[in-house]
DSSP file (Angstrom, degrees, kcal/mol; ACC not computed):
  #  RESIDUE AA STRUCTURE BP1 BP2  ACC     N-H-->O    O-->H-N    N-H-->O    O-->H-N    TCO  KAPPA ALPHA  PHI   PSI    X-CA   Y-CA   Z-CA
    1    1 A M              0   0    0      0, 0.0     2,-0.2     0, 0.0     0, 0.0   0.000 360.0 360.0 360.0 133.2    0.0    0.0    0.0
    2    2 A K        -     0   0    0      1,-0.1     2,-0.3     0, 0.0     0, 0.0  -0.520 360.0-116.0 -82.5 147.9    1.3    3.4   -1.0
    3    3 A K        -     0   0    0     -2,-0.2     2,-0.4     1,-0.1    -1,-0.1  -0.602  27.9-122.6 -77.7 139.4    1.6    6.2    1.5
    4    4 A K        -     0   0    0     -2,-0.3     2,-0.4     1,-0.0    -1,-0.1  -0.675  24.4-129.6 -81.0 134.4   -0.5    9.2    0.8
    5    5 A R        -     0   0    0     -2,-0.4     2,-0.7     1,-0.0    -1,-0.0  -0.698  12.7-146.3 -85.1 132.9    1.4   12.4    0.4
    6    6 A K        -     0   0    0     -2,-0.4     2,-0.5     2,-0.0    -1,-0.0  -0.882  12.3-145.4 -99.6 121.1    0.3   15.3    2.4
    7    7 A W        -     0   0    0     -2,-0.7     2,-0.4     1,-0.0    -2,-0.0  -0.714  10.2-140.5 -87.5 131.5    0.9   18.5    0.6
    8    8 A K        -     0   0    0     -2,-0.5     2,-0.4     1,-0.0    -1,-0.0  -0.757  15.1-126.4 -91.7 134.6    1.8   21.4    2.8
    9    9 A K        -     0   0    0     -2,-0.4     2,-0.4     1,-0.1    -1,-0.0  -0.634  25.5-120.4 -78.6 134.4    0.2   24.7    2.0
   10   10 A K        -     0   0    0     -2,-0.4     2,-0.6     1,-0.1    -1,-0.1  -0.592  22.2-131.9 -74.3 131.2    2.8   27.4    1.6
   11   11 A K        -     0   0    0     -2,-0.4     2,-0.5     2,-0.0    -1,-0.1  -0.735  19.6-152.0 -84.7 122.9    2.2   30.2    4.1
   12   12 A I        -     0   0    0     -2,-0.6     2,-0.6     2,-0.0    -1,-0.0  -0.832   7.5-138.1 -99.2 129.0    2.3   33.5    2.3
   13   13 A K        -     0   0    0     -2,-0.5     2,-0.4     0, 0.0    -2,-0.0  -0.750  23.6-168.2 -86.1 125.0    3.4   36.5    4.3
   14   14 A L        -     0   0    0     -2,-0.6     2,-0.2    19,-0.0     5,-0.0  -0.925  11.6-144.4-115.9 136.4    1.2   39.5    3.6
   15   15 A S    >   -     0   0    0     -2,-0.4     3,-1.6     1,-0.1     4,-0.3  -0.519  34.8-102.5 -88.7 168.2    1.9   43.0    4.6
   16   16 A K  G >  S+     0   0    0      1,-0.3     3,-1.1     2,-0.2    -1,-0.1   0.796 121.4  59.7 -61.2 -29.0   -0.9   45.3    5.5
   17   17 A K  G 3  S+     0   0    0      1,-0.2    -1,-0.3     3,-0.0    -3,-0.0   0.680  98.9  58.7 -75.5 -15.6   -0.7   47.0    2.1
   18   18 A D  G <  S+     0   0    0     -3,-1.6    15,-3.6    14,-0.1     2,-0.4   0.436  97.6  74.5 -89.6  -0.3   -1.5   43.7    0.4
   19   19 A Y  E <   +A   32   0A   0     -3,-1.1     2,-0.3    -4,-0.3    13,-0.2  -0.949  50.1 162.6-120.3 132.5   -4.8   43.2    2.2
   20   20 A E  E     +A   31   0A   0     11,-1.9    11,-3.4    -2,-0.4     2,-0.3  -0.989   8.0 166.9-137.5 146.6   -8.1   45.0    1.6
   21   21 A G  E     +A   30   0A   0     -2,-0.3     2,-0.3     9,-0.3     9,-0.2  -0.980   8.6 177.5-157.7 147.6  -11.5   44.1    2.7
   22   22 A F  E     -A   29   0A   0      7,-2.4     7,-2.6    -2,-0.3     2,-0.4  -0.988  15.1-145.5-148.2 158.1  -15.0   45.5    3.0
   23   23 A T  E     -A   28   0A   0     -2,-0.3     2,-0.4     5,-0.2     5,-0.2  -0.976  10.1-177.0-126.2 135.0  -18.4   44.3    4.1
   24   24 A Y  E >   -A   27   0A   0      3,-2.7     3,-2.0    -2,-0.4    -2,-0.0  -0.895  67.9 -54.6-132.0 102.8  -21.8   45.3    2.7
   25   25 A G  T 3  S-     0   0    0     -2,-0.4    -1,-0.0     1,-0.3     0, 0.0  -0.490 123.1 -15.9  63.3-129.0  -24.6   43.7    4.6
   26   26 A P  T 3  S+     0   0    0      0, 0.0    15,-1.8     0, 0.0     2,-0.3   0.508 119.7  96.1 -83.5  -2.4  -24.0   40.0    4.5
   27   27 A F  E <   -AB  24  40A   0     -3,-2.0    -3,-2.7    13,-0.2     2,-0.4  -0.705  51.4-172.8 -94.9 138.8  -21.5   40.2    1.7
   28   28 A K  E     -AB  23  39A   0     11,-2.9    11,-2.4    -2,-0.3     2,-0.4  -0.997   4.3-171.7-132.3 130.8  -17.7   40.4    2.3
   29   29 A V  E     -AB  22  38A   0     -7,-2.6    -7,-2.4    -2,-0.4     2,-0.4  -0.986   9.2-179.9-123.3 129.6  -15.0   41.0   -0.3
   30   30 A E  E     -AB  21  37A   0      7,-2.5     7,-2.8    -2,-0.4     2,-0.5  -0.966  15.4-154.4-130.2 145.3  -11.3   40.6    0.6
   31   31 A R  E     -AB  20  36A   0    -11,-3.4   -11,-1.9    -2,-0.4     2,-0.6  -0.984   7.6-175.4-121.8 123.5   -8.2   41.0   -1.4
   32   32 A F  E >   -AB  19  35A   0      3,-3.0     3,-2.4    -2,-0.5     2,-0.5  -0.918  68.1 -59.7-114.5  99.9   -5.0   39.2   -0.5
   33   33 A G  T 3  S-     0   0    0    -15,-3.6   -19,-0.0    -2,-0.6   -13,-0.0  -0.488 122.2 -15.6  62.4-116.1   -2.3   40.4   -2.8
   34   34 A R  T 3  S+     0   0    0     -2,-0.5     2,-0.4    -3,-0.1    -1,-0.3   0.344 120.9  92.8-100.6   6.5   -3.7   39.5   -6.3
   35   35 A Y  E <   -B   32   0A   0     -3,-2.4    -3,-3.0     2,-0.0     2,-0.4  -0.813  59.3-153.3-104.9 140.6   -6.3   37.1   -5.0
   36   36 A L  E     -B   31   0A   0     -2,-0.4     2,-0.4    -5,-0.2    -5,-0.2  -0.869   5.1-164.8-110.2 145.3   -9.9   38.0   -4.3
   37   37 A K  E     -B   30   0A   0     -7,-2.8    -7,-2.5    -2,-0.4     2,-0.4  -0.995   2.0-167.2-130.7 127.0  -12.2   36.1   -1.8
   38   38 A Y  E     +B   29   0A   0     -2,-0.4     2,-0.3    -9,-0.2    -9,-0.2  -0.920  17.0 160.7-111.6 137.0  -16.0   36.6   -1.7
   39   39 A S  E     -B   28   0A   0    -11,-2.4   -11,-2.9    -2,-0.4     2,-0.3  -0.979  22.6-148.4-149.9 161.9  -18.0   35.3    1.2
   40   40 A T  E     -B   27   0A   0     -2,-0.3   -13,-0.2   -13,-0.2   -15,-0.0  -0.918   9.5-153.2-130.4 158.7  -21.5   35.8    2.7
   41   41 A D        +     0   0    0    -15,-1.8     2,-0.3    -2,-0.3   -14,-0.1  -0.439  32.7 163.8-127.5  56.7  -22.7   35.6    6.2
   42   42 A W        -     0   0    0    -16,-0.1     3,-0.1     1,-0.0    -2,-0.1  -0.568  32.2-135.5 -76.8 137.1  -26.4   34.7    5.7
   43   43 A K    >>  -     0   0    0     -2,-0.3     3,-2.2     1,-0.1     4,-0.6  -0.542  47.0 -72.4 -81.5 158.8  -28.3   33.3    8.6
   44   44 A P  T 34 S+     0   0    0      0, 0.0    -1,-0.1     0, 0.0     0, 0.0  -0.304 122.1   7.6 -55.9 129.4  -30.5   30.3    8.0
   45   45 A G  T 3> S+     0   0    0     -3,-0.1     4,-1.7     1,-0.0     5,-0.1   0.269  99.5 107.6  84.2 -11.1  -33.6   31.3    6.0
   46   46 A E  H <> S+     0   0    0     -3,-2.2     4,-2.0     1,-0.2     5,-0.1   0.877  76.1  51.7 -68.0 -39.7  -32.2   34.9    5.4
   47   47 A H  H  X S+     0   0    0     -4,-0.6     4,-2.4     1,-0.2    -1,-0.2   0.903 107.9  52.0 -66.2 -40.0  -31.5   34.3    1.7
   48   48 A K  H  > S+     0   0    0      1,-0.2     4,-2.2     2,-0.2    -1,-0.2   0.891 109.1  50.9 -61.1 -40.3  -35.0   33.0    1.0
   49   49 A K  H  X S+     0   0    0     -4,-1.7     4,-2.3     2,-0.2    -1,-0.2   0.902 109.9  50.0 -62.6 -41.1  -36.4   36.1    2.7
   50   50 A Y  H  X S+     0   0    0     -4,-2.0     4,-2.3     2,-0.2    -2,-0.2   0.916 109.7  50.2 -65.2 -43.3  -34.2   38.3    0.5
   51   51 A I  H  X S+     0   0    0     -4,-2.4     4,-2.4     1,-0.2    -1,-0.2   0.901 111.1  49.4 -62.1 -41.9  -35.3   36.4   -2.7
   52   52 A E  H  X S+     0   0    0     -4,-2.2     4,-2.3     2,-0.2    -1,-0.2   0.903 110.0  51.5 -63.3 -41.5  -39.0   36.8   -1.7
   53   53 A H  H  X S+     0   0    0     -4,-2.3     4,-1.5     2,-0.2    -2,-0.2   0.916 110.3  48.3 -62.2 -43.3  -38.4   40.6   -1.1
   54   54 A V  H  X S+     0   0    0     -4,-2.3     4,-0.9     1,-0.2    -2,-0.2   0.912 111.4  50.4 -63.9 -43.3  -36.8   41.0   -4.5
   55   55 A K  H  < S+     0   0    0     -4,-2.4     3,-0.4     1,-0.2    -1,-0.2   0.879 109.3  51.3 -62.9 -37.9  -39.7   39.1   -6.2
   56   56 A S  H  < S+     0   0    0     -4,-2.3     4,-0.4     1,-0.2    -1,-0.2   0.818 111.7  46.8 -70.8 -29.3  -42.3   41.3   -4.4
   57   57 A K  H  X S+     0   0    0     -4,-1.5     4,-2.3     1,-0.2    -1,-0.2   0.572  88.8  90.0 -87.0 -10.2  -40.5   44.5   -5.5
   58   58 A R  H  X S+     0   0    0     -4,-0.9     4,-2.5    -3,-0.4     5,-0.2   0.900  84.9  48.2 -58.2 -48.1  -40.2   43.4   -9.2
   59   59 A P  H  > S+     0   0    0      0, 0.0     4,-2.1     0, 0.0    -1,-0.2   0.897 112.8  49.4 -61.9 -38.2  -43.5   44.8  -10.5
   60   60 A E  H  > S+     0   0    0     -4,-0.4     4,-2.0     2,-0.2    -2,-0.2   0.913 112.1  48.2 -63.9 -42.6  -42.9   48.1   -8.9
   61   61 A L  H  X S+     0   0    0     -4,-2.3     4,-2.4     2,-0.2    -1,-0.2   0.892 109.8  52.4 -64.6 -41.4  -39.4   48.3  -10.3
   62   62 A K  H  X S+     0   0    0     -4,-2.5     4,-2.7     2,-0.2    -1,-0.2   0.902 108.8  50.3 -63.0 -42.0  -40.7   47.3  -13.8
   63   63 A K  H  X S+     0   0    0     -4,-2.1     4,-2.3     1,-0.2    -1,-0.2   0.910 111.0  49.4 -62.4 -41.6  -43.2   50.2  -13.7
   64   64 A D  H  X S+     0   0    0     -4,-2.0     4,-1.9     2,-0.2    -2,-0.2   0.909 112.4  46.7 -63.8 -43.2  -40.5   52.6  -12.7
   65   65 A I  H  X S+     0   0    0     -4,-2.4     4,-2.2     2,-0.2    -2,-0.2   0.926 112.3  50.6 -65.0 -45.4  -38.2   51.5  -15.5
   66   66 A D  H  X S+     0   0    0     -4,-2.7     4,-2.3     1,-0.2    -2,-0.2   0.886 109.0  51.8 -61.5 -39.3  -41.1   51.6  -18.1
   67   67 A A  H  X S+     0   0    0     -4,-2.3     4,-2.1     1,-0.2    -1,-0.2   0.905 110.0  48.6 -64.7 -40.3  -42.0   55.2  -16.9
   68   68 A K  H  X S+     0   0    0     -4,-1.9     4,-2.2     2,-0.2    -2,-0.2   0.877 110.3  51.6 -67.6 -36.2  -38.4   56.3  -17.4
   69   69 A I  H  X S+     0   0    0     -4,-2.2     4,-2.6     2,-0.2    -2,-0.2   0.921 110.3  48.6 -63.9 -44.2  -38.3   54.8  -20.9
   70   70 A Q  H  X S+     0   0    0     -4,-2.3     4,-2.0     1,-0.2    -2,-0.2   0.883 110.9  50.8 -64.2 -38.9  -41.5   56.5  -21.9
   71   71 A E  H  X S+     0   0    0     -4,-2.1     4,-1.9     2,-0.2    -1,-0.2   0.894 111.1  48.5 -64.4 -40.9  -40.1   59.8  -20.5
   72   72 A L  H  X S+     0   0    0     -4,-2.2     4,-2.4     2,-0.2    -2,-0.2   0.913 110.0  51.3 -65.5 -43.3  -36.9   59.3  -22.5
   73   73 A L  H  X S+     0   0    0     -4,-2.6     4,-2.1     1,-0.2    -2,-0.2   0.879 108.6  52.3 -61.1 -37.7  -38.8   58.5  -25.7
   74   74 A K  H  X S+     0   0    0     -4,-2.0     4,-1.8     2,-0.2    -1,-0.2   0.905 109.3  49.0 -64.0 -42.0  -40.9   61.7  -25.2
   75   75 A I  H  X S+     0   0    0     -4,-1.9     4,-1.0     1,-0.2    -2,-0.2   0.909 111.1  50.5 -64.8 -41.4  -37.7   63.8  -24.9
   76   76 A I  H  < S+     0   0    0     -4,-2.4    50,-2.1     1,-0.2     3,-0.4   0.889 111.1  48.8 -61.7 -39.6  -36.3   62.1  -28.1
   77   77 A E  H  < S+     0   0    0     -4,-2.1    -1,-0.2    48,-0.2    -2,-0.2   0.838 114.3  44.8 -70.3 -33.0  -39.5   62.9  -30.0
   78   78 A E  H  < S+     0   0    0     -4,-1.8     2,-0.3    -5,-0.1    -1,-0.2   0.554 115.8  45.3 -89.1  -8.7  -39.6   66.5  -28.9
   79   79 A N  S  < S-     0   0    0     -4,-1.0    47,-0.9    -3,-0.4    51,-0.2  -0.863  94.5 -85.6-135.4 164.9  -35.9   67.3  -29.5
   80   80 A D     >  -     0   0    0     49,-2.5     4,-1.8    -2,-0.3     3,-0.4  -0.593  33.7-150.4 -70.5 118.9  -33.1   66.8  -32.1
   81   81 A P  H  > S+     0   0    0      0, 0.0     4,-2.9     0, 0.0     5,-0.2   0.797  93.3  59.8 -65.1 -28.0  -31.6   63.4  -31.3
   82   82 A F  H  > S+     0   0    0      2,-0.2     4,-2.3     1,-0.2     5,-0.2   0.900 106.3  47.0 -66.8 -38.5  -28.2   64.4  -32.6
   83   83 A E  H  > S+     0   0    0     -3,-0.4     4,-1.9     2,-0.2    -1,-0.2   0.908 113.9  48.0 -67.8 -40.4  -28.0   67.2  -30.0
   84   84 A L  H  X S+     0   0    0     -4,-1.8     4,-2.4     1,-0.2    -2,-0.2   0.934 113.0  47.8 -62.9 -45.0  -29.1   64.8  -27.3
   85   85 A L  H  X S+     0   0    0     -4,-2.9     4,-2.5     1,-0.2    -2,-0.2   0.875 109.5  52.8 -66.9 -36.6  -26.6   62.2  -28.3
   86   86 A S  H  X S+     0   0    0     -4,-2.3     4,-2.6     2,-0.2    -1,-0.2   0.893 110.3  48.7 -65.2 -37.7  -23.8   64.7  -28.5
   87   87 A T  H  X S+     0   0    0     -4,-1.9     4,-2.1     2,-0.2    -2,-0.2   0.935 112.7  46.0 -66.2 -46.0  -24.5   65.9  -24.9
   88   88 A V  H  X S+     0   0    0     -4,-2.4     4,-1.6     1,-0.2    -2,-0.2   0.902 115.2  48.5 -64.8 -39.5  -24.6   62.3  -23.6
   89   89 A S  H  X>S+     0   0    0     -4,-2.5     4,-3.0    -5,-0.2     5,-1.0   0.924 109.6  51.4 -64.1 -45.4  -21.4   61.5  -25.4
   90   90 A Y  H  <5S+     0   0    0     -4,-2.6     4,-0.4     1,-0.2    -2,-0.2   0.903 113.4  44.5 -60.7 -42.4  -19.6   64.6  -24.2
   91   91 A K  H  <5S+     0   0    0     -4,-2.1    -1,-0.2    -5,-0.2    -2,-0.2   0.804 126.0  29.0 -73.9 -28.4  -20.4   63.9  -20.6
   92   92 A N  H  <5S+     0   0    0     -4,-1.6    -2,-0.2    -5,-0.2    -3,-0.2   0.655 125.9  30.8-109.6 -17.8  -19.6   60.2  -20.7
   93   93 A C  T  <5S+     0   0    0     -4,-3.0     2,-0.5    -5,-0.2    -3,-0.2   0.763  95.8  76.5-114.3 -33.7  -16.9   59.5  -23.3
   94   94 A F      < +     0   0    0     -5,-1.0     2,-0.3    -4,-0.4    -1,-0.1  -0.710  53.6 156.2 -95.2 129.3  -14.6   62.5  -23.7
   95   95 A V        -     0   0    0     -2,-0.5     5,-0.1    -3,-0.0    -3,-0.0  -0.892  51.2 -89.9-140.0 167.0  -11.9   63.1  -21.0
   96   96 A D    >>  -     0   0    0     -2,-0.3     3,-1.2     1,-0.2     4,-1.1  -0.731  33.7-149.7 -79.3 116.9   -8.6   64.8  -20.6
   97   97 A P  T 34 S+     0   0    0      0, 0.0    -1,-0.2     0, 0.0    -3,-0.0   0.741  93.2  60.1 -64.1 -21.1   -6.1   62.1  -21.5
   98   98 A E  T 34 S+     0   0    0      1,-0.2    -2,-0.0    -3,-0.0     0, 0.0   0.798 117.3  29.1 -74.5 -27.5   -3.5   63.6  -19.2
   99   99 A E  T <4 S+     0   0    0     -3,-1.2    -1,-0.2     2,-0.0     2,-0.2   0.407  89.7 125.7-112.7   1.5   -5.7   63.1  -16.1
  100  100 A Y     <  +     0   0    0     -4,-1.1     2,-0.4    -5,-0.1     3,-0.1  -0.409  27.8 173.0 -69.4 131.3   -7.8   60.1  -17.1
  101  101 A R    >>  -     0   0    0     -2,-0.2     4,-1.2     1,-0.1     3,-0.9  -0.981  26.5-147.2-134.4 124.3   -7.9   57.1  -14.8
  102  102 A E  T 34 S+     0   0    0     -2,-0.4     3,-0.3     1,-0.3    -1,-0.1   0.854  97.3  56.9 -61.2 -35.1  -10.2   54.3  -15.6
  103  103 A S  T 34 S+     0   0    0      1,-0.2    -1,-0.3    -3,-0.1    -3,-0.0   0.758 116.5  33.5 -69.3 -24.4  -10.8   53.5  -12.0
  104  104 A T  T <4 S+     0   0    0     -3,-0.9     2,-0.3     2,-0.0    -1,-0.2   0.452  84.9 120.5-111.0  -2.2  -12.0   57.0  -11.2
  105  105 A H     <  -     0   0    0     -4,-1.2    -5,-0.0    -3,-0.3   -10,-0.0  -0.476  44.6-163.8 -68.3 127.0  -13.7   58.0  -14.4
  106  106 A E        +     0   0    0     -2,-0.3    -1,-0.2     2,-0.0     2,-0.1   0.588  55.4 103.6 -89.3 -11.0  -17.4   58.7  -13.7
  107  107 A G        -     0   0    0    -15,-0.1     2,-0.5     1,-0.0   -15,-0.2  -0.349  57.9-151.0 -71.7 152.3  -18.6   58.5  -17.3
  108  108 A R    >>  -     0   0    0      1,-0.1     3,-1.1    -2,-0.1     4,-0.8  -0.958   9.6-164.6-128.0 112.3  -20.5   55.5  -18.6
  109  109 A E  H 3> S+     0   0    0     -2,-0.5     4,-2.1     1,-0.2     3,-0.3   0.800  89.4  68.5 -64.4 -26.8  -20.2   54.5  -22.2
  110  110 A C  H 3> S+     0   0    0      1,-0.2     4,-2.6     2,-0.2    -1,-0.2   0.807  91.9  59.8 -64.2 -28.2  -23.2   52.3  -21.8
  111  111 A Y  H <> S+     0   0    0     -3,-1.1     4,-2.6     2,-0.2    -1,-0.2   0.909 106.9  46.5 -64.1 -40.6  -25.4   55.4  -21.4
  112  112 A V  H  X S+     0   0    0     -4,-0.8     4,-2.5    -3,-0.3    -2,-0.2   0.923 112.6  49.1 -66.6 -44.7  -24.3   56.6  -24.8
  113  113 A E  H  X S+     0   0    0     -4,-2.1     4,-2.2     2,-0.2    -2,-0.2   0.896 113.0  47.5 -61.4 -41.8  -24.9   53.1  -26.3
  114  114 A Y  H  X S+     0   0    0     -4,-2.6     4,-2.4     2,-0.2    -2,-0.2   0.922 111.1  50.5 -67.0 -43.5  -28.4   53.0  -24.7
  115  115 A A  H  X S+     0   0    0     -4,-2.6     4,-2.4     1,-0.2    -2,-0.2   0.910 110.8  50.1 -58.8 -42.9  -29.2   56.5  -25.9
  116  116 A L  H  X S+     0   0    0     -4,-2.5     4,-2.8     1,-0.2     5,-0.2   0.912 110.2  49.4 -63.4 -42.8  -28.2   55.6  -29.4
  117  117 A S  H  X S+     0   0    0     -4,-2.2     4,-1.6     1,-0.2    -1,-0.2   0.880 111.8  49.2 -65.0 -36.5  -30.3   52.5  -29.4
  118  118 A M  H  X S+     0   0    0     -4,-2.4     4,-0.5     2,-0.2    -2,-0.2   0.903 113.3  46.5 -67.2 -40.2  -33.3   54.5  -28.2
  119  119 A I  H >< S+     0   0    0     -4,-2.4     3,-0.9     1,-0.2    -2,-0.2   0.931 114.8  45.9 -67.0 -45.6  -32.8   57.1  -30.9
  120  120 A L  H 3< S+     0   0    0     -4,-2.8    -1,-0.2     1,-0.2    -2,-0.2   0.801 112.9  50.9 -69.4 -27.8  -32.4   54.6  -33.7
  121  121 A G  H 3< S+     0   0    0     -4,-1.6     2,-0.3    -5,-0.2    -1,-0.2   0.520  88.5 102.7 -86.1  -6.1  -35.3   52.5  -32.5
  122  122 A H    <<  -     0   0    0     -3,-0.9    -3,-0.0    -4,-0.5    -4,-0.0  -0.609  61.1-151.4 -84.3 137.5  -37.7   55.5  -32.3
  123  123 A D  S    S+     0   0    0     -2,-0.3    -1,-0.1     1,-0.2    -4,-0.0   0.834  88.0  25.8 -75.0 -34.1  -40.2   56.0  -35.2
  124  124 A N  S    S+     0   0    0      2,-0.0    -1,-0.2     0, 0.0     2,-0.0  -0.535  72.9 179.6-135.4  67.7  -40.5   59.7  -35.1
  125  125 A P        -     0   0    0      0, 0.0     2,-1.7     0, 0.0   -48,-0.2  -0.368  38.3-112.7 -69.2 154.0  -37.4   61.5  -33.7
  126  126 A G    >   -     0   0    0    -50,-2.1     3,-1.6   -47,-0.9     2,-0.1  -0.465  40.6-175.7 -89.0  66.7  -37.6   65.3  -33.5
  127  127 A F  T 3   +     0   0    0     -2,-1.7   -47,-0.1     1,-0.2     3,-0.1  -0.391  69.8  18.4 -62.3 136.8  -34.9   66.2  -36.1
  128  128 A G  T 3  S+     0   0    0      1,-0.2     2,-0.7    -2,-0.1    -1,-0.2   0.296  90.9 119.7  87.6  -8.8  -34.4   70.0  -36.3
  129  129 A K    <   -     0   0    0     -3,-1.6   -49,-2.5     1,-0.0    -1,-0.2  -0.813  61.9-134.3 -91.5 116.2  -36.0   70.8  -33.0
  130  130 A H        -     0   0    0     -2,-0.7     2,-0.4   -51,-0.2    -3,-0.0  -0.387  15.0-121.3 -76.0 148.2  -33.3   72.4  -30.8
  131  131 A V        -     0   0    0    -51,-0.1     2,-0.2    -2,-0.1    -1,-0.1  -0.701  19.4-143.5 -92.8 134.5  -32.9   71.3  -27.2
  132  132 A S     >  -     0   0    0     -2,-0.4     4,-1.7     1,-0.1     3,-0.4  -0.529  27.2-108.8 -91.0 163.5  -33.2   73.8  -24.3
  133  133 A K  H  > S+     0   0    0      1,-0.2     4,-2.1     2,-0.2     5,-0.2   0.877 117.8  56.7 -61.4 -39.1  -31.1   73.7  -21.2
  134  134 A P  H  > S+     0   0    0      0, 0.0     4,-1.7     0, 0.0    -1,-0.2   0.871 105.1  53.0 -60.8 -33.1  -34.0   72.4  -19.0
  135  135 A K  H  > S+     0   0    0     -3,-0.4     4,-1.8     2,-0.2    -2,-0.2   0.897 106.2  52.7 -66.5 -39.5  -34.4   69.5  -21.4
  136  136 A F  H  X S+     0   0    0     -4,-1.7     4,-1.5     1,-0.2    -1,-0.2   0.909 109.1  49.4 -61.3 -41.2  -30.7   68.6  -21.0
  137  137 A R  H  X S+     0   0    0     -4,-2.1     4,-1.5     1,-0.2    -1,-0.2   0.861 106.6  57.3 -65.1 -34.4  -31.2   68.6  -17.2
  138  138 A G  H  X S+     0   0    0     -4,-1.7     4,-1.1     1,-0.2    -1,-0.2   0.855 102.6  54.2 -63.4 -36.1  -34.2   66.4  -17.7
  139  139 A I  H  < S+     0   0    0     -4,-1.8     3,-0.5     1,-0.2    -1,-0.2   0.912 107.6  49.3 -64.8 -41.7  -32.1   63.8  -19.4
  140  140 A W  H  < S+     0   0    0     -4,-1.5    -1,-0.2     1,-0.2    -2,-0.2   0.789 105.1  58.6 -69.6 -26.9  -29.6   63.7  -16.6
  141  141 A A  H  <        0   0    0     -4,-1.5    -1,-0.2     1,-0.3    -2,-0.2   0.805 360.0 360.0 -71.3 -27.5  -32.5   63.2  -14.1
  142  142 A I     <        0   0    0     -4,-1.1    -1,-0.3    -3,-0.5    -2,-0.2   0.504 360.0 360.0 -73.2 360.0  -33.6   60.1  -15.9
């Protein structure tokens, strides 16, 4: 009979700068050097309660999203979509290359892509209708 080999785990020495961790509710994320560890601290039955809560809020969330989509479609219909798209692009895509850091950039390219898909999917965009400043502010509120 062969002997089973026991592998010893190498103990890695970590300095304080190689460790980061944060907790959000029952979720915990830790970084050890280049490795990430995700864990949760759900009590028995807690996850099922959370799933039920999410399911109960789903119709309300869908109504809210649908209302925002209708509001955005109305803005597209009443204004020139090229002006709207240029504003969304300017705020989310263009940055100073000398100061740009991906980790701190607040712009979202997906907003531009979504706006473009909404404009292209609209039957009657308002070409030639200039956008007022309050309308621009309305877009950011959505």
